[in-house]
Each structure stands twice: as structure tokens, then as C-alpha cells.
C-alpha positions in Angstrom: 98.8 79.9 94.2 96.8 82.5 92.3 98.1 84.5 89.3 99.6 83.0 86.7 100.2 85.7 84.5 102.5 88.9 85.7 100.8 91.8 86.5 101.4 95.7 85.9 99.7 99.2 86.9 96.7 100.1 84.8 97.9 103.5 85.4 99.8 105.8 86.9 100.1 106.7 90.7 101.2 109.2 93.2 101.4 109.6 97.0 103.1 112.5 98.9 104.6 112.2 102.2 107.4 112.2 104.6 110.1 110.2 105.7 110.1 108.8 109.0 113.1 109.2 109.1 115.0 112.1 107.0 111.7 114.1 107.7 111.9 115.2 103.8 109.2 115.4 101.6 108.6 113.4 98.6 106.4 112.5 96.3 106.6 108.6 94.7 104.8 107.7 91.6 104.3 104.6 90.6 104.0 104.0 86.9 103.0 100.5 84.8 105.9 98.3 83.9 106.5 96.0 80.6 107.3 92.2 80.9 110.0 91.3 83.3 110.8 94.8 84.2 110.1 94.2 87.9 110.9 96.5 90.7 112.5 99.6 90.0 113.0 102.7 91.9 114.4 106.0 89.5 115.6 108.9 91.8 113.9 112.3 89.5 115.1 115.8 89.7 112.5 118.8 90.4 112.1 119.0 86.1 111.3 115.0 86.2 114.7 113.6 85.0 115.9 110.8 86.0 118.8 111.2 88.0 119.7 107.5 89.2 118.0 103.9 88.4 117.6 101.2 90.8 116.3 97.5 90.5 115.2 96.3 93.8 116.4 92.9 94.1 119.0 92.3 97.2 121.8 93.3 95.5 121.0 96.3 96.0 121.0 97.1 99.6 123.2 99.3 101.0 122.1 100.1 105.0 119.1 98.1 107.0 119.8 99.8 109.9 116.0 100.7 111.2 114.6 101.0 107.4 116.0 98.9 104.0 117.9 101.1 102.0 118.7 100.5 98.2 120.7 102.1 96.2 124.3 101.6 94.1 127.9 102.2 94.0 127.1 105.9 94.7 125.6 105.7 97.6 121.4 105.1 98.5 118.6 105.7 96.5 116.1 105.5 98.6 115.5 104.6 102.5 112.6 102.6 103.9 111.6 100.8 100.9 110.1 97.7 102.9 106.1 98.6 102.9 105.7 99.7 100.0 107.8 96.7 98.5 105.4 94.5 101.1 102.2 96.0 99.5 103.5 95.5 95.5 104.5 92.0 97.0 101.3 91.3 98.7 99.1 92.3 95.8 101.1 90.3 93.4 102.7 93.1 91.5 105.4 92.1 89.3 106.5 95.3 87.1 106.3 98.8 88.1 108.9 102.1 87.7 108.7 103.8 90.9 110.0 107.4 90.6 110.5 109.3 94.0 111.7 113.2 93.8 113.7 112.2 97.7 115.5 110.6 100.1 113.1 108.3 101.2 109.9 106.7 100.6 106.8 108.7 102.6 105.9 106.6 105.7 102.7 107.7 104.9 100.6 106.3 108.3 103.3 103.9 109.3 101.6 101.2 107.3 101.2 99.7 104.1 97.3 100.6 104.0 98.1 104.1 102.0 100.1 102.1 99.5 97.2 99.5 98.7 94.5 102.5 98.6 97.1 103.8 95.6 97.3 100.6 94.1 93.5 99.8 94.2 93.2 104.2 92.9 95.7 102.2 89.5 94.3 99.4 89.1 95.6 95.9 87.9 96.2 94.0 84.9 97.5 91.3 83.2 100.7 91.4 81.1 101.7 88.7 78.4 104.1 86.7 80.0 104.2 84.1 82.7 105.1 84.7 86.6 107.7 83.5 87.8 108.7 82.1 90.8 111.3 81.2 93.1 111.2 78.1 94.9 112.8 77.0 97.6 114.4 73.7 97.6 115.9 73.2 100.9 116.2 75.6 104.0 117.9 78.1 104.5 118.9 79.4 108.0 120.9 82.5 109.8 121.2 83.4 113.1 122.5 85.9 115.3 122.3 85.6 119.1 119.0 84.3 120.2 117.2 85.6 116.8 117.6 83.5 113.6 115.5 83.8 110.0 115.1 80.6 108.0 113.2 79.9 104.4 112.6 76.4 103.7 110.6 74.7 101.4 106.4 74.7 101.2 103.8 73.3 98.7 101.2 76.2 98.9 102.6 79.9 97.9 104.5 82.1 100.4 104.1 81.5 104.3 105.4 84.1 107.2 106.1 82.7 110.4 106.8 85.6 113.0 108.1 85.5 116.5 108.5 88.7 118.5 109.3 89.0 122.4 110.1 92.7 124.0 110.7 93.2 127.7 107.4 95.2 127.7 104.0 94.9 129.3 102.3 95.8 126.2 104.0 93.2 123.9 106.1 90.5 125.6 105.6 87.1 123.2 104.2 87.3 120.0 103.7 85.2 117.5 101.8 85.1 114.1 102.0 82.7 111.2 99.9 83.5 107.9 100.0 82.3 104.2 100.2 85.5 102.1 97.4 86.0 99.8 96.3 89.2 98.3 93.2 89.1 100.4 95.1 88.5 103.8 97.7 90.8 103.3 94.4 93.5 102.9 92.8 92.1 106.1 95.4 91.1 108.4 98.6 92.5 107.8 98.7 96.2 105.9 97.7 98.4 108.0 99.9 97.7 111.0 102.2 100.3 112.0 105.9 100.8 112.4 106.3 101.4 116.5 109.0 102.7 118.4 109.5 103.5 122.3 109.2 107.0 123.8 112.5 106.0 125.9 114.2 105.6 122.4 113.3 108.7 121.1 116.3 111.1 122.2 119.1 108.6 121.1 117.0 108.1 117.9 117.1 111.8 116.9 120.6 111.8 118.0 121.7 109.4 116.1 119.7 110.8 112.9 116.9 108.9 112.6 113.4 109.2 113.2 113.2 113.0 112.9 110.3 112.7 111.1 108.2 110.4 113.0 104.8 111.5 114.9 101.6 110.0 116.4 100.2 110.2 113.0 103.1 107.7 111.5 104.0 105.8 114.2 102.7 103.8 117.1 104.6 105.3 120.4 104.6 103.0 123.5 105.6 104.6 126.7 106.4 102.3 129.8 102.7 101.3 130.3 100.7 102.6 127.3 100.3 103.4 124.1 100.6 107.1 123.6 98.6 107.4 120.0 94.8 108.3 120.7 93.8 105.7 118.5 95.2 102.9 120.3 95.8 99.8 118.6 94.9 98.6 115.4 95.1 95.0 116.3 95.8 93.5 119.6 99.3 91.7 118.2 99.5 94.5 115.9 103.6 95.0 116.9 103.9 91.2 115.5 102.2 91.8 112.2 103.7 95.0 111.3 107.0 92.4 112.0 105.4 90.2 109.1 104.7 93.3 106.7 108.4 94.4 107.2 109.7 90.3 106.0 107.7 90.4 103.4 109.1 93.4 101.5 112.1 92.5 103.1 111.8 89.7 100.9 110.2 91.0 97.8 113.9 91.9 97.0 114.2 88.7 95.9 113.5 90.0 93.0 110.1 87.5 92.1 107.9 86.3 94.4 108.9 83.2 96.8 107.6 79.9 96.8 108.9 78.9 101.1 107.8 79.4 104.1 109.7 81.8 106.4 110.4 82.0 110.0 111.2 85.2 111.5 112.3 84.8 115.5 113.4 88.5 116.9 114.5 89.5 113.4 115.1 92.4 111.5 115.6 93.7 108.3 119.6 93.1 109.0 118.2 89.2 109.4 115.9 89.7 107.1 118.6 90.2 104.5 121.1 88.4 105.4 118.7 85.6 105.1 117.7 86.3 101.9 122.0 86.9 100.8 122.7 83.7 102.0 119.2 81.8 100.3 120.8 83.3 96.5 124.5 82.9 97.3 123.6 79.1 97.7 122.2 78.1 93.7 121.7 74.5 94.6 118.9 75.6 97.9 116.6 77.6 95.1 115.0 77.9 91.3 113.3 79.7 89.5 110.1 78.4 88.0 107.1 79.0 86.1 103.0 78.3 86.4 100.7 77.8 82.9 97.1 79.3 83.6 95.5 77.3 81.2 96.3 74.2 81.6 97.4 73.8 85.4 100.4 72.2 83.7 103.4 73.7 82.4 105.8 72.4 80.1 107.9 69.5 81.2 106.9 69.7 85.2 103.8 68.6 86.9 101.9 70.9 88.3 102.2 73.9 86.4 105.3 74.1 86.8 108.5 74.7 84.6 111.9 75.0 85.7 113.6 78.2 83.9 117.0 79.6 83.9 118.3 81.6 87.1 118.0 84.9 86.9 121.6 86.5 86.5 121.6 89.0 90.2 120.4 85.8 91.9 124.0 83.0 92.7 126.6 86.6 92.1 125.4 87.6 95.5 128.3 86.7 98.5 
């Protein structure tokens, strides 16, 4: 476990691109946030006025079909937030205000690499308050057909164990298990791209999805080969991207998780279902914080201080 203080950006930074599903351009600007701001999305107009605002937590999810969509009672605010959320959580960014002038977070190259580069450009700095974590106290599991996701207690930080299986010769069954730390995220997960099958393109287009997909932002697979000239970045890039998506979806806990997450044949919908089930059971988790010097906090061994649960947690049904 590294980093006892909350963090934010040293400076603002912006990225521009198109949405993979909407095909619409958007500029996304990340600003430093104060202590306990969390991750906040603001939809802005062309003149910079704030139309609507939503905190990135599990209650703000309005859809999980092919992407994670955040919004409120009035409808969606931004779609396809998972890769950006994965970069923020993977690099231990606690507080950030994100302005976006389009309906969808830019897909960039289909991975989280561009967001990692942007965060490196902005730089990170410690805030005054300790970082708070959500510690999972007992297993929480959700099954859907032959797929399942499970959060369980884990003493060493946050771990993802992912398994996928596709009836395709280039994918088949792949599995990966990693403890997620910034260096591991950078080298093993951040560059893994979203992928899709050429045979599904017409169906996706007719349903209003993948309108901005291209070889520049999606790993495209035909019946027997990868069509992108670059080829694969990892031999098991497919399961690595599933880890990336899971990390982004679980960032909607609102605070870093102290847990291991196992996902088998899962996706955005199942990730959301598991996180919702956890938050709905107040006996399954608690909020703790870690002091930095010494590694012992108020009233708890191993640097843990138990805190009241955040208001957004147990309200989820």
C-alpha cells in the first residue's frame, strides 16, 4: 500500500478526440480538485458554462451497454468514462474536476495510454487529508448465466483476477491476475485497447454504436486475424483490456478498494452489478484511512482508522 495522502493534479490538462460510439468530437479538460472532491464530471457548453455536474460514483451509472454511462435524473452526461476512470484510479488520483464539451469521453487510441500521458504532463501533488479506502469485509458475488464477478477481502491493496473465453482462434480462453499499483498499471494494463469483431460492425452501427470506431482506436478482429497494421501490443491484450475496464468500472466505488476482484466472462454490466451489491450491503465493507508517519493510525493496527461510511454508499439498492 503506497501513498497515505489524497492526491490531485498540479496543473490542468486537456485531451481532444472523438467518441467511439457517438463519433462526435469532444475536448476533455482535467482540473485540480480540493480534498474530498473525488472525481467529478462537468458537462460544459461551447462558451464554458457548466450545464450539469455528476460525481463519479455507482449511483451515477445510467447505462452499461458496451460502455459505462454517467448521468442523473435528467439523463446521460457523459459516456464511455471507464478508460479515463481506470487511468485515474490506476495512478492513484483522488480528486479531479473533469470538464467535457461533448457526450462521450474521447476514445483516443482505445486504451488508457493517452490519459496516463496527460496525467503525467499535469503532474500529481499530495493534498492535506489522508486517502480513504473502501475495505471489503466479506465476499460479494453476482452471477449471470455462465459469467460472474466477485469482490472479496484482500490484505495487500487491490487485485484483479480476470478470465475471458471467446469462441475465436485468436482469443480462446485467457486469464490474468495482477495487484494494481501505478507501475503495474502503466506497464501491464494502460496500453491494452478495446476490441471488436468485424462481423458485428453492421449490427453495432444499426443500433447506434461504434459510429466513431476505426483502426486507430479499436482492435479489430476478422475470422482469422487482427486487421490493425500494428498487430497486438500484448499476446493477451484482450484480457488485459478487460482488466482495464474492470478497474474503471470499480473506480465508481468513489474511493479506492481494498479487495480482490474476480471476473469471469464479465463486462460493464456485471462489474456494475457487483459494485452495486457491495454498496447495498453495509456489513460487507467499511471506510478506512491510512496515516503516513508512523504507519499506525488512530485506534487501529496496521495504519487503519475506521471512518463513517460515505453517504452515497449503502443507499444503493
